C-alpha positions as CSV (number, residue, x, y, z in Angstrom):
1,M,-8.1,-12.6,18.2
2,T,-5.0,-13.6,19.2
3,I,-1.6,-15.3,17.1
4,A,-0.2,-18.2,19.1
5,T,3.1,-19.1,19.8
6,T,4.0,-22.6,18.9
7,T,7.5,-23.4,19.5
8,P,9.5,-23.5,22.9
9,N,11.8,-20.1,23.3
10,S,9.8,-18.2,20.7
11,P,11.3,-14.7,20.3
12,V,7.6,-13.6,20.8
13,D,7.1,-15.2,24.2
14,Q,3.5,-14.2,24.6
15,P,0.7,-14.6,22.4
16,L,0.1,-11.6,20.8
17,L,-3.3,-9.9,20.7
18,V,-4.5,-8.4,17.5
19,R,-5.6,-5.0,18.5
20,H,-7.6,-2.2,17.2
21,N,-7.4,0.2,20.0
22,W,-3.7,1.8,19.4
23,S,-3.0,5.1,21.0
24,V,-0.8,7.7,19.3
25,A,1.2,7.4,22.3
26,E,1.7,3.7,22.4
27,V,2.6,3.9,18.7
28,N,4.9,6.7,19.2
29,A,6.5,4.5,21.9
30,L,7.0,1.8,19.4
31,F,9.2,4.3,17.1
32,S,11.2,5.4,20.0
33,L,12.4,1.9,20.6
34,P,16.4,1.2,19.8
35,F,16.5,0.4,16.2
36,N,17.6,-3.3,17.0
37,D,15.0,-3.8,19.1
38,L,12.4,-2.5,16.9
39,L,13.6,-4.7,13.8
40,F,13.7,-7.9,16.4
41,K,10.4,-7.4,17.6
42,A,8.8,-6.8,14.2
43,Q,10.8,-9.7,12.4
44,S,9.6,-12.0,15.4
45,V,5.8,-10.6,14.8
46,H,6.3,-11.1,11.2
47,R,7.4,-14.7,11.5
48,L,4.2,-15.5,13.4
49,N,2.2,-14.5,10.6
50,F,3.8,-15.1,7.5
51,D,6.5,-17.0,5.8
52,P,9.4,-14.3,5.9
53,N,10.8,-15.5,2.6
54,H,7.6,-14.6,0.6
55,V,6.7,-11.3,-0.9
56,Q,3.6,-10.5,-2.3
57,V,4.0,-8.9,-6.0
58,S,1.6,-6.8,-7.5
59,T,1.7,-4.5,-10.7
60,L,0.3,-1.0,-11.1
61,L,-1.1,0.5,-14.4
62,S,-2.3,4.1,-14.8
63,I,-5.4,3.4,-16.9
64,K,-6.1,7.2,-17.0
65,T,-3.5,9.7,-16.4
66,G,-3.4,13.6,-15.1
67,A,-6.0,16.4,-15.1
68,C,-7.2,15.4,-11.6
69,P,-9.1,18.2,-10.0
70,E,-7.6,17.6,-6.2
71,D,-4.9,19.7,-4.7
72,C,-2.7,17.0,-3.3
73,K,0.7,18.8,-2.7
74,Y,2.7,15.6,-3.7
75,C,0.9,14.6,-6.8
76,P,2.1,15.0,-10.5
77,Q,-1.0,14.4,-11.6
78,S,-3.0,17.3,-10.2
79,A,-4.5,19.8,-13.0
80,R,-3.1,22.6,-10.6
81,Y,0.5,21.9,-11.0
82,D,2.7,21.9,-14.2
83,T,4.7,18.7,-14.0
84,G,5.0,18.3,-17.6
85,L,2.8,15.4,-17.4
86,E,0.9,14.5,-20.5
87,K,-2.8,13.5,-19.8
88,E,-4.4,10.5,-21.3
89,R,-8.0,9.3,-21.3
90,L,-9.0,5.8,-20.2
91,L,-6.7,3.3,-21.9
92,E,-8.3,1.2,-24.3
93,M,-9.3,-2.3,-23.0
94,H,-6.7,-4.1,-25.1
95,K,-3.9,-2.1,-23.9
96,V,-4.8,-3.0,-20.2
97,L,-5.2,-6.6,-20.8
98,E,-1.7,-6.7,-22.7
99,R,-0.3,-4.9,-19.6
100,A,-2.0,-7.3,-17.1
101,K,-0.5,-10.6,-19.2
102,E,2.9,-9.2,-19.2
103,A,2.4,-8.3,-15.4
104,K,1.4,-12.1,-14.7
105,A,4.3,-13.3,-17.1
106,A,7.0,-11.2,-14.8
107,G,5.5,-13.0,-11.6
108,S,2.9,-10.6,-10.3
109,S,-0.2,-12.3,-8.5
110,R,-2.2,-8.9,-8.3
111,F,-3.1,-6.5,-11.2
112,C,-4.1,-2.7,-9.8
113,M,-5.5,-0.2,-11.9
114,G,-5.4,3.6,-10.9
115,A,-7.5,6.5,-12.4
116,A,-6.2,10.3,-11.6
117,W,-10.0,11.0,-10.6
118,R,-11.8,12.7,-7.6
119,N,-14.4,10.1,-8.1
120,P,-15.5,7.8,-11.0
121,H,-18.4,9.2,-13.2
122,E,-21.3,6.9,-13.6
123,R,-20.5,6.8,-17.5
124,D,-17.3,5.2,-17.0
125,M,-18.5,2.3,-14.4
126,P,-19.8,0.1,-17.0
127,Y,-16.2,-0.2,-18.6
128,L,-14.6,-0.1,-15.6
129,V,-16.7,-3.2,-14.5
130,E,-15.7,-5.1,-17.7
131,M,-12.2,-4.3,-17.1
132,V,-12.2,-6.0,-13.8
133,R,-13.8,-8.9,-15.4
134,E,-11.6,-9.2,-17.9
135,V,-8.4,-8.9,-15.9
136,K,-9.9,-11.6,-13.5
137,K,-10.2,-13.9,-16.4
138,L,-6.2,-14.0,-16.8
139,G,-6.4,-15.4,-13.1
140,L,-5.1,-12.5,-11.7
141,E,-6.4,-10.5,-8.3
142,T,-7.7,-7.1,-9.2
143,C,-7.3,-3.9,-7.0
144,M,-8.3,-0.6,-8.5
145,T,-7.9,3.0,-6.9
146,L,-10.5,5.5,-8.5
147,G,-10.7,8.4,-5.9
148,M,-13.7,8.3,-3.6
149,L,-16.2,5.8,-4.3
150,S,-20.1,5.8,-3.3
151,R,-21.9,2.5,-1.8
152,S,-23.6,1.6,-5.1
153,Q,-20.1,2.0,-7.1
154,A,-18.4,-0.2,-4.7
155,L,-21.2,-2.8,-5.0
156,A,-20.8,-2.7,-8.7
157,L,-16.9,-3.1,-8.8
158,K,-17.3,-6.0,-5.8
159,Q,-20.2,-7.9,-8.3
160,A,-17.4,-7.8,-11.0
161,G,-15.1,-9.6,-9.0
162,L,-12.9,-6.6,-7.7
163,D,-10.9,-8.1,-4.9
164,Y,-9.2,-4.8,-3.5
165,Y,-9.7,-1.2,-3.5
166,N,-6.8,1.2,-2.8
167,H,-7.5,4.2,-1.0
168,N,-5.0,5.9,1.3
169,L,-5.0,8.1,4.1
170,D,-2.1,9.5,3.2
171,T,-1.1,10.9,6.8
172,D,-2.6,11.4,10.1
173,P,-5.8,13.9,10.5
174,E,-3.5,16.9,12.1
175,F,-1.2,17.1,9.1
176,Y,-3.6,16.3,6.4
177,K,-4.8,19.8,6.2
178,D,-1.3,21.0,5.3
179,I,-1.2,18.3,2.5
180,I,-4.9,18.3,0.8
181,S,-7.9,20.8,0.6
182,T,-10.2,19.5,-1.7
183,R,-11.0,16.4,-0.2
184,T,-11.5,15.6,3.7
185,Y,-10.1,13.1,5.9
186,E,-13.6,11.9,6.3
187,D,-14.3,11.5,2.7
188,R,-11.6,9.2,2.6
189,L,-12.7,7.0,5.7
190,N,-16.6,7.3,4.1
191,T,-14.7,5.8,0.8
192,L,-13.0,3.1,2.7
193,K,-16.4,2.2,5.0
194,N,-18.6,1.7,1.3
195,V,-15.6,-0.8,0.3
196,R,-15.9,-2.7,3.6
197,A,-19.8,-2.7,3.5
198,E,-19.5,-4.3,0.2
199,G,-17.2,-7.3,1.4
200,M,-14.0,-6.0,-0.7
201,S,-10.5,-6.1,0.9
202,V,-8.8,-2.7,1.6
203,C,-5.5,-1.6,0.6
204,C,-4.8,1.7,2.7
205,G,-1.8,3.2,3.8
206,G,0.2,6.5,3.8
207,I,3.1,8.4,2.4
208,V,6.1,9.2,4.8
209,G,8.9,12.0,3.8
210,M,6.3,14.9,3.1
211,G,8.1,17.3,6.1
212,E,5.4,15.6,8.9
213,A,6.7,15.1,12.2
214,L,7.4,11.6,13.9
215,K,3.7,12.2,15.9
216,N,2.4,12.6,12.3
217,R,3.6,9.4,11.4
218,A,2.7,7.8,14.6
219,G,-0.8,9.4,14.0
220,M,-0.9,7.9,10.7
221,V,0.1,4.2,11.7
222,A,-2.7,4.5,14.6
223,Q,-5.4,5.4,12.4
224,L,-4.9,2.2,10.1
225,A,-4.4,0.1,13.2
226,R,-7.2,1.1,14.8
227,M,-9.2,0.1,11.6
228,N,-11.3,-3.1,12.2
229,P,-10.4,-5.2,10.4
230,H,-7.0,-3.8,9.7
231,P,-6.5,-3.4,5.8
232,E,-5.2,-6.4,4.3
233,S,-2.4,-4.3,2.3
234,V,-0.8,-1.4,3.7
235,P,1.3,0.4,1.3
236,I,4.2,2.9,3.1
237,N,5.3,5.0,0.3
238,M,8.3,7.4,0.6
239,L,7.5,10.8,-1.1
240,V,8.9,10.8,-4.4
241,K,9.5,14.5,-5.3
242,V,8.4,15.9,-8.6
243,E,9.6,19.2,-10.0
244,G,6.4,21.6,-10.2
245,T,4.7,20.0,-7.4
246,P,4.8,22.2,-4.1
247,M,6.9,19.3,-2.3
248,A,9.4,19.2,-4.7
249,D,12.1,20.8,-2.3
250,V,11.2,18.8,0.9
251,A,13.7,17.6,2.9
252,D,14.7,14.0,2.6
253,L,13.3,11.7,5.2
254,D,16.4,9.9,7.2
255,N,16.2,6.3,5.7
256,F,16.1,4.7,9.1
257,D,12.9,6.7,10.1
258,F,11.3,4.9,6.8
259,I,12.5,1.8,8.0
260,R,11.2,2.4,11.4
261,T,7.8,3.2,9.8
262,I,7.7,-0.3,8.0
263,A,8.3,-2.0,11.5
264,V,6.0,-0.2,13.3
265,A,3.4,-1.0,10.6
266,R,4.3,-4.4,11.1
267,I,4.0,-4.7,14.6
268,T,0.7,-2.9,15.0
269,M,-1.2,-4.8,11.9
270,P,0.4,-8.2,12.4
271,S,-1.6,-9.9,9.7
272,S,-1.4,-7.3,6.9
273,H,0.6,-7.2,4.2
274,V,3.1,-4.3,4.4
275,R,4.0,-2.9,1.2
276,L,7.4,-1.5,0.3
277,S,5.9,0.9,-2.1
278,A,6.7,4.2,-3.8
279,G,10.3,5.4,-3.7
280,R,12.2,2.4,-4.0
281,E,13.8,3.2,-7.1
282,V,16.3,5.4,-5.0
283,M,16.6,2.8,-2.2
284,S,19.6,0.7,-1.8
285,E,19.6,-3.0,-1.9
286,E,20.6,-2.7,1.3
287,M,18.2,-0.2,2.7
288,Q,15.3,-2.4,0.9
289,S,16.6,-5.7,2.5
290,L,16.3,-3.9,6.1
291,C,12.6,-3.1,5.0
292,F,11.8,-6.8,4.2
293,L,13.9,-7.7,7.7
294,A,11.5,-4.9,9.4
295,G,8.4,-6.9,7.9
296,A,7.6,-5.8,4.5
297,N,6.2,-8.6,2.3
298,S,4.9,-6.7,-0.6
299,I,6.0,-5.0,-3.5
300,F,5.3,-3.5,-6.9
301,Y,7.0,-4.7,-10.0
302,G,7.4,-2.9,-13.0
303,E,9.5,0.3,-14.0
304,K,6.5,2.8,-13.3
305,L,3.9,3.4,-10.5
306,L,1.4,5.5,-12.3
307,T,3.4,8.2,-13.3
308,T,6.7,7.9,-11.0
309,G,9.9,5.5,-11.5
310,N,9.8,2.2,-9.7
311,N,12.5,-0.7,-10.1
312,E,12.6,-3.0,-13.2
313,A,11.3,-6.3,-12.5
314,N,14.9,-8.0,-13.3
315,E,16.4,-5.7,-10.5
316,D,13.8,-7.3,-8.0
317,K,14.3,-10.5,-8.9
318,A,18.2,-10.2,-8.7
319,L,17.8,-8.8,-5.4
320,F,15.3,-11.7,-4.4
321,A,17.7,-14.2,-5.4
322,K,20.6,-12.6,-3.2
323,L,18.2,-12.6,0.0
324,G,16.5,-15.9,-0.7
325,I,13.1,-14.4,-1.4
326,R,10.6,-16.0,-3.6
327,P,7.2,-14.4,-4.8
328,E,4.1,-15.2,-3.2
329,T,1.5,-16.9,-5.2
330,K,-2.3,-17.5,-4.8
331,D,-1.2,-20.9,-4.0
332,T,1.1,-20.3,-1.5
333,P,0.2,-21.9,1.8
334,S,-0.6,-19.5,4.7
335,T,1.9,-20.1,7.5
336,R,-0.4,-17.8,9.7
337,R,-0.8,-19.4,13.1
338,V,-4.2,-17.3,14.3
339,A,-6.3,-18.3,17.0
340,N,-9.5,-17.0,18.2
341,A,-9.3,-15.3,21.6
């Protein structure tokens, strides 16, 4: 597959090959480009695939909070850490639908539902299936993140109409063992294979700022960019440090390193939506604007992402107005210029 240039003197003067064989060394070389060159390259790629002034907007709701048996060192929902988080059972359907209606009214086109589980119990599957069906009736795209999925569970959710399944890699295989011990990297890849096998779109990204080295960030992006097809959505999260977790005192990641990660994700996965995800609450408008320039074209609306803070929708709308950005809708015409090789 190639992405063809259509205008003379295009900033990208050669057709771009959509690749699935990125090496860590190649991705690391992108990270090492001068900042201006990297952003120029990323924005050029972005404009060949998307309207640069449209941003896809999602809303994320925790439908089951806390008491997760996993030991992810960044996560306040782990039962292993004392973070003061109040545990909640699965939300009642009427509360989920109320929040979904609010999300749609605020301008979200996708409603994402997350449960703090290692994997969903079979007894909960009928309820989850019905939840997907009811949210779909509202005219929203649907996404869930429920932990590991079996093939049969993926099939049930697909048949209910689930559009996206989120399952992040978090980091690269090398650094992963320092972050999580209760679930292997291969477990994550197997869940993604099950989701793909049933025809669902994949939402898969990672977290930066966990104390990883540059080679680990490059390794994470390379892992994502080697997927075939690439994830349709790629959330890039800045670690949100929560008191009580083992990562509460990790040193801050430099803002430019975060922006570089957005840009490299855009270059290596040119037709994916790259989501500026967790951590936006502490980012200035200027930093967020540089992330959009680097190729981010998706965000979460709403004051909370599962259990951590997020920008309020009104704040995002005000920033969009300053930048001339419009929320993407299901009816937004595609501006991708893609031709088969």
